[in-house]
Every structure is written in C-alpha cells, then in structure tokens.
N, C-alpha and C positions, 0 to 999 in steps of 0.2 A: 339680615345683611348689614344693617346699621351697627348692630352689636359686634359683628365680626370686624368691621372696619375700625371701630373704636379700639377693639382689642389689639388689632395689628399696629395701630398708631402708638398705642401705649407701650407695647413691647419694643417697638423701634426706638421710642424715646428713652426707655430704660437702658437699651444697649448703648445708645450714644452717651448717656450720662455715665455709665459704667466705664466705657472706653476713655472718656475724658478724665474720670477720676484715676483710672489706672495709668494714663499717660502723664498726669500731673505729678505723680509721686515717683515715677520711674525715669531714669536717665541712662543714656548709653555710658558705659564705663569709660573713664578718661584714659586709663592705662590698660591696654589689651595685652593678651599673651603675645601677639605678634610684635607689639611695641617693645615689650620687655626683651624679647629675643633679639630684636634689632639693636637695642641699646647694649645688650651683652656682647654681641658680635663687634659693635663699634669699639667698646671698651677693650675687648680682647685684641683687636687689631692695633689700637693705639698703644697698648702695653707691649705688644710684640715689637712694634717699630721703636718704641722708646727704649726697651731693654736690649734688643738684639741688633737693631739696625742703626739708629741715629740717636745721639745724645747732644745736649746743649752744654757748653762750657763758656766761661768768661775769663778774660785776661786781667789779673789783679796787679801785675807788676810790669816794669819796663824791661824785663830780661830778654824779650824777643824783639825789641825795637831794632830797626824800623819796620820789620815785617808785620809784627802784631803790636798793637798799642793798648795801653791801659784803657779799659772800657769797651774793648771789642768783645762781641759775643759770637761764638762759633757753633756751627753744626759739625759734629764729628761722626765719621763713619766707624762704627764699632764692629762691623761684620767682617771686613776684609782680613783683619789680623786675628779674628776669632773672638766672638763676643763672650763675655763672662756671664755665667749663670748666677742670678741673684742668690744671695745668702749661702753661697758655696765657694769653694776655691777652684771650681771646675770651669772650663771654658770650651766653647765649641771650636771645631777645626776651622782654621782660617784659609783664605784663598791665596794669600801672599804673606810676605814678611817685610819688615821695614828695610828700606834701602838707604844707602848713603845719600845725604842731601835732603831727605824727606823730613817733614815736621811731624812729630808724633806726640800723642798724649800718653803718659805712663805714670804709674805709681812710683814715686821716688824710693830708692833704698833708704833705710832708716837714717834720719838726720838727728843727731843728738849733740848736746853741748859737751865739749871737752873742758874739764875743770880748769880754772884759772886762765881761760882764754876769752876772747870776745865772742859773745853768743847772741848778739842782737839780731843776726840774720837767720838764726835757727827758728823754724816755724813752730807754732804750738802743736800742730799735728806732726808727729815724727815721720810719717810717710805720706806727705801731701801728693795729690795728683798734679803733675806739672806738664807744661808744654815746652818741648825743646826740639832742636834740630839734630838729627842723627848724623854724626860726623864719622863714625867708625862702627863696623859690625864685626861679628865673630871672625877671628883669624887675622884681622887687620893689626898692623903695628902703627900706633899713633904717638906723636910727640909734638911739642911746641918749642920753637926757638924764636926769641925776640918777638913774641906775640903772634907768630905765623904758624898755623897748624900744618903738619906733614902727615900724610897717610901713606904707609908703605914706601917712605922715602920721597914722595912727590908732594911738593908744596901745593896747598889748596888756595884757589882764588879767594882773595879776601872778600870782595863783594859785600854780601850781607853781614859778614863778621867784622867789618871795618869800623863800626861805630865804637868809639872809645871815649873814655873820660879823660880830659886833658890833665886832671889832677891825680889820676890813678897812678900808682907806683907798682913796680914789679916786686911785690912783697912776698915773703914766704909765709906759711901758715901751718900750724899743727894739723889742720884738716886735710893737708895734702899727703900726710904720712902713709895713708893706706896704699899709695902708689908703689911703695917699695916692694910690696908682695907681688907685683905684676911687671916689674921692670925687666927689660931685655938687656942683658949685658954681653959685651963682646961681639956686638953686631955691626954691620956696615953703617948703621944709623948713628953711631957714636955712643959714647958712654952717657948714662943718665947723670944729671947733676946730683951732687951729694945731698943737697937740700933743694927739693922742688920749689919753684916759685910760680907766681901767677903766669908769667910769660915763658918760662923755661922749665919743662918737665918731660919725663919719658926718655926713651921710648917704652911704651907699655903694650903688651899683647892682650887684645880683647879675647876673653875666654869664650868657649862655646855657649850658644844660646844667650848671649848678652849683647848689649850695644853701649856705645858711648854717646851721651846727649849733652850738647852745649847750647847755651843761649846765644842768639845772634848778637846781642849787646854784651860782649864778653866781659866788660868791666863793671857791669851791673847785674851779673847773673850768678846765682848759686846753682851749680850744675854738677856734671859728672866729675869735674876736676876735684870737687870736695867730697861728694858722697859716693863716688865710685861708679862702676858699670851697672846698668839697669838690666835685670833679667827680662828676656822676651815675654815671660809669663806675666810681667807687670804692665805690658803695653795694653792700653785701653782702646786706642783707635787712631785715626788720622783725620785732622781737620779738613773739611771740604770747602767751606766758604764762611765769610762773615755775614750774619744775617741782621746784625744790629750793631751800631757803634755810637758811643756817646762820650764826649770830652768832659771829664769831670772837673777839670780846671777852669775851662772857659764856659762850662755849663751850656753846651750846644751839641746838636747832632752832627755827626760826620757823615753827611749824606753820600759823599763820594765813595765811602767804604762799604756801604750797604751792598750785599750780595757779591762782594769781591772774592774771587777764587784765591785760595791760599796756596802759595808755592814756596 
C-alpha cells in the first residue's frame, strides 16, 4: 500500500511539472484568424468609403471666398454624381447631376501657357482638381455684362459673387479666345463683344454634358472663363461640410467653421 501511494504521488508530481513546463513555453497567439478577418473587413470598409463615398479636399486659394477660405478642409460626397473607379477612366452611375448654384469639385480642363503671355497663374498640374460654383449647365446661354452674370437672359443675384478686387480692371486676355467657338450670334441676348474681357463676354451656349464653373471671388479666380466648359465626366463630387479650418496667416484655428455645411 505504501509503495502504491508513493507511486501515485510521484506520477502526480511529474504531471504537474510537465504541465508547468508546457505552459511556460507556450503562449496564446497574439493575432488570430478571427482578428485578421476583422482587420481585413475594417480595411475594406474604409477603402470603400474613401474611394466611392467620401473624400477629403482642402482649399489652397481664395477663389471661392467668402464661401470657402484658404485652409478649409472639406468632406466631399463622391457617390451622388458617380464615383470614379480607381486606376481607370470608368465611373459608377450617379444619382443626380450638378445643378445651377451648387458647389462642385471637378478636374479642370487642360490649362496651358499661351506663348508670350502672362503665365504665373497657370498651375504646374495642367488638369488640377478645383472647387467652383456651377453657374450654368448644358443648354444654358450664359454671358456677363459689366461684371454681372446672366443665365438665359436673367440677371443672377450677386450675393456670393460680389466680392471684388478694387484694383482689378476689366481687362482682355488671350485665354478668353476659346469662347469664340461657342458664341451665340444674332440672339435676343445681344451680340458678343469682338474681344471678350473679364467683365464682358458671351453669350455662350453650354454644350451637352458640360457645365460652366466660376469662383465666387470673381476677380481672384482662374475658372471656366479661361479654361472653358468642364465635362460632367470630370466632376468628382459635391462638398458636404468643412471638418477642419486653420488660418495660415494668423496661425489659429477657425473654430466657428468646424462642421459648417457648405452651400
């Protein structure tokens, strides 16, 4: 009986020691299959939202003042007008199309320097992504007289477009020459000027599947007057709200602009 008890105790002790040794060297895996799957789904959802639903943009110039300021960061809805499929020229079907008065983000038609002219306003990227207000859509006749925009013969309320530079002049530019190809002659809107200027140009007929975008700050904006109508295929989305704003001159946050809805 004594021998049996001793044997039983010895076996039990060996089992405990073996278990301890086994436990000492073995650990639960830090990354499990379930964890990897969860991370993959989270990454996929993030990429889907980033590519097809919402993108972030920032405002680098004062062309849309006072609506949008330099240092504003925007969340942009890319789904409504049809999200672009990355690394292709394809886009998904949209639910709506840009309307007059709405602010949109679009890829600019090609901007290139005309030889022997001022070119300091031409961007390094010939087709930059810009933020402008839609003033006319396909089928509209648009023109400007004395700095006032007319759509189909109706003067548009200045409002957001009234910000001007007191030193600006109603100058002509070779960059307005493209307009001659779209001028409407012999209409009730009057004859187009022989030489288009900053404040007097048109009437122009907006072609199908295009829009005319202008900056709210008309005297500080490189826009459709210079580079022409933007194809609807170039539209990237519509700004929803400002999620962050920082004044680069005074080096301070613009707290009142955080989460401001864009109209």
